[in-house]
NUDREN-817237 format. One line per field, with one value per atom (N, C-alpha, C): residue in one letter; chain; x, y, z. Coordinates in steps of 0.001 Angstrom, whole numbers, always signed. Example, Ala and Ser with C-alpha at 12.3 -4.5 7.8 and 13.67 -1.06 7.14 Angstrom:
% residues 2
res: A | A | A | S | S | S $
chain: A | A | A | A | A | A $
east: +13190 | +12300 | +13200 | +12850 | +13670 | +12900 $
north: -5690 | -4500 | -3300 | -2250 | -1060 | +30 $
up: +7800 | +7800 | +7800 | +7080 | +7140 | +7870 $
***
This chain:
% residues 91
res: M | M | M | F | F | F | V | V | V | C | C | C | I | I | I | G | G | G | K | K | K | E | E | E | N | N | N | V | V | V | Q | Q | Q | D | D | D | S | S | S | L | L | L | Q | Q | Q | L | L | L | A | A | A | S | S | S | L | L | L | L | L | L | R | R | R | S | S | S | V | V | V | S | S | S | D | D | D | K | K | K | E | E | E | P | P | P | D | D | D | G | G | G | L | L | L | L | L | L | E | E | E | E | E | E | V | V | V | A | A | A | L | L | L | A | A | A | I | I | I | A | A | A | G | G | G | G | G | G | D | D | D | Y | Y | Y | E | E | E | E | E | E | Y | Y | Y | Y | Y | Y | S | S | S | P | P | P | Y | Y | Y | G | G | G | S | S | S | A | A | A | V | V | V | D | D | D | T | T | T | I | I | I | K | K | K | I | I | I | V | V | V | P | P | P | P | P | P | N | N | N | A | A | A | I | I | I | Y | Y | Y | N | N | N | D | D | D | Y | Y | Y | Y | Y | Y | T | T | T | V | V | V | T | T | T | L | L | L | I | I | I | E | E | E | L | L | L | K | K | K | Q | Q | Q | L | L | L | L | L | L | Q | Q | Q | E | E | E | W | W | W | I | I | I | S | S | S | F | F | F | I | I | I | E | E | E | S | S | S $
chain: A | A | A | A | A | A | A | A | A | A | A | A | A | A | A | A | A | A | A | A | A | A | A | A | A | A | A | A | A | A | A | A | A | A | A | A | A | A | A | A | A | A | A | A | A | A | A | A | A | A | A | A | A | A | A | A | A | A | A | A | A | A | A | A | A | A | A | A | A | A | A | A | A | A | A | A | A | A | A | A | A | A | A | A | A | A | A | A | A | A | A | A | A | A | A | A | A | A | A | A | A | A | A | A | A | A | A | A | A | A | A | A | A | A | A | A | A | A | A | A | A | A | A | A | A | A | A | A | A | A | A | A | A | A | A | A | A | A | A | A | A | A | A | A | A | A | A | A | A | A | A | A | A | A | A | A | A | A | A | A | A | A | A | A | A | A | A | A | A | A | A | A | A | A | A | A | A | A | A | A | A | A | A | A | A | A | A | A | A | A | A | A | A | A | A | A | A | A | A | A | A | A | A | A | A | A | A | A | A | A | A | A | A | A | A | A | A | A | A | A | A | A | A | A | A | A | A | A | A | A | A | A | A | A | A | A | A | A | A | A | A | A | A | A | A | A | A | A | A | A | A | A | A | A | A | A | A | A | A | A | A | A | A | A | A | A | A | A | A | A | A | A | A $
east: -38152 | -39074 | -40469 | -41171 | -42527 | -43518 | -44684 | -45742 | -47025 | -47731 | -49013 | -50106 | -51053 | -52143 | -53448 | -54167 | -55431 | -56570 | -57678 | -58889 | -59986 | -60671 | -61708 | -62859 | -63132 | -64274 | -63940 | -62714 | -62305 | -62076 | -62816 | -62743 | -61310 | -60913 | -59607 | -58433 | -58697 | -57640 | -56765 | -57363 | -56583 | -55655 | -56136 | -55308 | -54150 | -54445 | -53388 | -52379 | -52845 | -51928 | -51022 | -51577 | -50783 | -49720 | -50089 | -49129 | -47999 | -48333 | -47284 | -46421 | -47010 | -46207 | -45209 | -45633 | -44738 | -43560 | -43756 | -42616 | -41883 | -42497 | -41960 | -41295 | -40288 | -39571 | -38277 | -38073 | -36811 | -36847 | -38026 | -38012 | -39190 | -39862 | -40946 | -40435 | -39185 | -38618 | -38510 | -38130 | -37993 | -39331 | -40350 | -41682 | -42201 | -41975 | -42416 | -41769 | -40516 | -39823 | -40472 | -40797 | -41441 | -42828 | -43567 | -44906 | -44803 | -43862 | -43680 | -43306 | -42442 | -42080 | -43297 | -44125 | -45320 | -46292 | -46470 | -47370 | -46861 | -45539 | -44931 | -44799 | -45142 | -45022 | -43613 | -42777 | -41397 | -41297 | -40072 | -39822 | -39855 | -40637 | -40800 | -40849 | -40618 | -40730 | -42205 | -42719 | -44136 | -44456 | -43538 | -43736 | -42754 | -43267 | -42440 | -42699 | -41655 | -41767 | -40914 | -41539 | -40760 | -39671 | -38530 | -37388 | -37767 | -37393 | -37625 | -39013 | -39859 | -41206 | -41338 | -41782 | -41996 | -43437 | -44300 | -45719 | -46298 | -45736 | -46302 | -45784 | -46710 | -46335 | -47201 | -46611 | -47322 | -47102 | -48195 | -48123 | -48575 | -47725 | -48045 | -48636 | -49907 | -50646 | -51360 | -50647 | -51234 | -52663 | -53549 | -53354 | -53452 | -53286 | -53452 | -52250 | -52279 | -51357 | -52234 | -51829 | -52589 | -51713 | -52217 | -51483 | -51940 | -50991 | -51242 | -52384 | -52464 | -53470 | -54900 | -55107 | -56445 | -56913 | -56105 | -56538 | -55969 | -56846 | -56432 | -56507 | -55452 | -55388 | -54829 | -55314 | -54777 | -53331 | -52558 | -51159 | -51047 | -51954 | -51919 | -52149 | -53137 | -53395 | -52232 | -51649 | -50507 | -49316 | -49103 | -48011 | -48217 | -49421 | -49717 | -49520 | -50001 | -49859 | -48391 | -47595 | -46167 | -45456 | -45815 | -45204 | -45529 | -46773 | -47162 | -46431 | -46300 | -45618 | -44150 | -43508 | -42106 | -41947 | -42844 | -42788 | -42933 | -43831 | -44061 | -42821 | -42231 | -41102 | -39820 | -39762 | -38594 | -38726 | -39926 | -40120 | -39702 $
north: -175142 | -176243 | -175786 | -176638 | -176353 | -177104 | -176521 | -177145 | -177088 | -178213 | -178273 | -178206 | -177297 | -177127 | -177483 | -178452 | -178882 | -177947 | -178145 | -177366 | -178321 | -177978 | -178855 | -179072 | -178128 | -178259 | -178984 | -179480 | -180226 | -181676 | -182590 | -184004 | -184522 | -185200 | -185855 | -184884 | -183610 | -182604 | -182690 | -182851 | -182875 | -184083 | -185247 | -186457 | -186340 | -185852 | -185722 | -184650 | -183571 | -182527 | -183080 | -183885 | -184505 | -185425 | -186181 | -187072 | -186256 | -185168 | -184339 | -183659 | -183270 | -182696 | -183727 | -184988 | -186002 | -186291 | -186230 | -186436 | -185126 | -184017 | -182658 | -182449 | -181634 | -181406 | -182205 | -183052 | -183783 | -185166 | -185793 | -187162 | -187600 | -186712 | -187212 | -188099 | -187874 | -188691 | -190156 | -190396 | -191774 | -192497 | -191826 | -192436 | -192616 | -191638 | -191755 | -192959 | -193201 | -194357 | -195665 | -195770 | -196989 | -197174 | -196085 | -196150 | -196596 | -196028 | -196402 | -197875 | -198361 | -199780 | -200664 | -200278 | -201055 | -201072 | -199940 | -199869 | -200761 | -200778 | -201551 | -203035 | -203412 | -204816 | -205207 | -204224 | -204482 | -204712 | -204845 | -205003 | -203630 | -203502 | -202232 | -202500 | -201461 | -201547 | -201446 | -202449 | -202438 | -201317 | -201078 | -200017 | -198888 | -197689 | -196505 | -195559 | -195225 | -194272 | -193062 | -191901 | -190696 | -190470 | -190010 | -189762 | -188834 | -189229 | -188399 | -188528 | -189357 | -189504 | -190820 | -190731 | -191939 | -192429 | -191634 | -191997 | -192156 | -191505 | -191567 | -192784 | -193565 | -194712 | -194764 | -195259 | -195466 | -196918 | -197664 | -199078 | -199197 | -199770 | -199954 | -201343 | -201355 | -202593 | -202436 | -202749 | -202507 | -203047 | -202248 | -201028 | -199755 | -199877 | -198727 | -198513 | -197372 | -197082 | -196673 | -197081 | -196764 | -195895 | -194711 | -193744 | -193835 | -194101 | -194194 | -195139 | -196254 | -197305 | -196809 | -195655 | -195077 | -194649 | -193882 | -193287 | -194064 | -194455 | -195215 | -194328 | -194371 | -193635 | -194602 | -194504 | -195381 | -194996 | -195972 | -195705 | -194728 | -194814 | -193897 | -192465 | -192258 | -190914 | -190420 | -191317 | -190930 | -190554 | -191300 | -190983 | -189595 | -189302 | -187990 | -186878 | -187113 | -186117 | -185838 | -186898 | -186728 | -186013 | -186329 | -185648 | -184149 | -183827 | -182401 | -181721 | -182403 | -181845 | -181586 | -182536 | -182374 | -181199 | -181082 | -179949 | -178629 | -178601 | -177382 | -176998 | -177951 | -177597 | -177318 | -177801 | -177523 | -176215 | -175639 | -174406 | -173175 $
up: -122934 | -122765 | -123174 | -123905 | -124340 | -123469 | -123279 | -122486 | -123290 | -123340 | -124026 | -122962 | -123150 | -122192 | -122890 | -122332 | -122920 | -122575 | -123270 | -123010 | -122585 | -121529 | -120994 | -121962 | -122825 | -123721 | -125027 | -125174 | -126362 | -125946 | -126584 | -126214 | -126259 | -125214 | -125072 | -124968 | -125001 | -124990 | -123744 | -122586 | -121347 | -121287 | -121741 | -121720 | -122706 | -123911 | -124912 | -124524 | -123919 | -123446 | -122351 | -121475 | -120414 | -121005 | -122017 | -122677 | -123298 | -123997 | -124608 | -123556 | -122437 | -121351 | -120829 | -120755 | -120202 | -121129 | -122457 | -123363 | -123631 | -123306 | -123438 | -124799 | -124822 | -126073 | -126109 | -125122 | -125008 | -125644 | -125733 | -126230 | -127078 | -127790 | -128634 | -129774 | -130207 | -131278 | -130860 | -129619 | -129135 | -129107 | -128630 | -128603 | -130020 | -130881 | -132276 | -132938 | -132669 | -133239 | -132788 | -131507 | -130988 | -131601 | -131740 | -132340 | -133793 | -134540 | -135945 | -136076 | -135198 | -135221 | -134954 | -133997 | -133670 | -134851 | -135506 | -136665 | -137795 | -137981 | -139065 | -138729 | -137497 | -137103 | -136687 | -136399 | -135979 | -134480 | -133997 | -132566 | -131909 | -130873 | -130172 | -128677 | -127908 | -126456 | -126080 | -125385 | -125021 | -124036 | -123100 | -122109 | -122368 | -122392 | -122597 | -121431 | -120710 | -119605 | -119933 | -120032 | -120319 | -119282 | -119736 | -118873 | -117719 | -116540 | -115369 | -114768 | -115352 | -114824 | -114085 | -112856 | -112058 | -112171 | -112772 | -112799 | -114198 | -115200 | -116540 | -117291 | -117854 | -118666 | -119917 | -120966 | -122219 | -122592 | -122665 | -123031 | -124481 | -125307 | -126719 | -126901 | -127306 | -127525 | -128874 | -129974 | -131292 | -131395 | -131937 | -132714 | -131877 | -130564 | -129673 | -128771 | -128102 | -127003 | -125827 | -124640 | -123431 | -122542 | -122244 | -121444 | -119990 | -119108 | -117659 | -117305 | -118003 | -117744 | -117849 | -118471 | -118468 | -119853 | -120547 | -121805 | -122985 | -123919 | -125093 | -126333 | -127130 | -128395 | -129434 | -130675 | -131712 | -132010 | -132437 | -132774 | -133937 | -134885 | -136031 | -135553 | -134674 | -134156 | -133303 | -132501 | -131673 | -132550 | -133617 | -134545 | -135141 | -135595 | -136177 | -135151 | -133939 | -132881 | -132585 | -132476 | -132198 | -133344 | -134584 | -135722 | -135688 | -135383 | -135282 | -134136 | -133001 | -131842 | -132177 | -132841 | -133218 | -134179 | -135158 | -136086 | -135341 | -134371 | -133594 | -132794 | -132083 | -131227 | -132028 | -133255 | -134103 | -134874 | -134880 | -135653 | -134871 $
***
């Protein structure tokens, strides 16, 4: 299992690290698929809850995603982040 640890002195690092921890190495592909569908204007799940998490939620509201009702990231940036995370955990 991989864990992403944010840095306090890097803007948004802690929120994005928390998001990657919640999808871990088990399901970033599923979230990436939903994000790609939302970007393309397809049918997607509006709410995404990582497996095993009772508290973490990702709401997809194009052109953004909202993590735990607090942190907003664009879908394009989230897609890029997930692609990088997947490349990292597969290497």
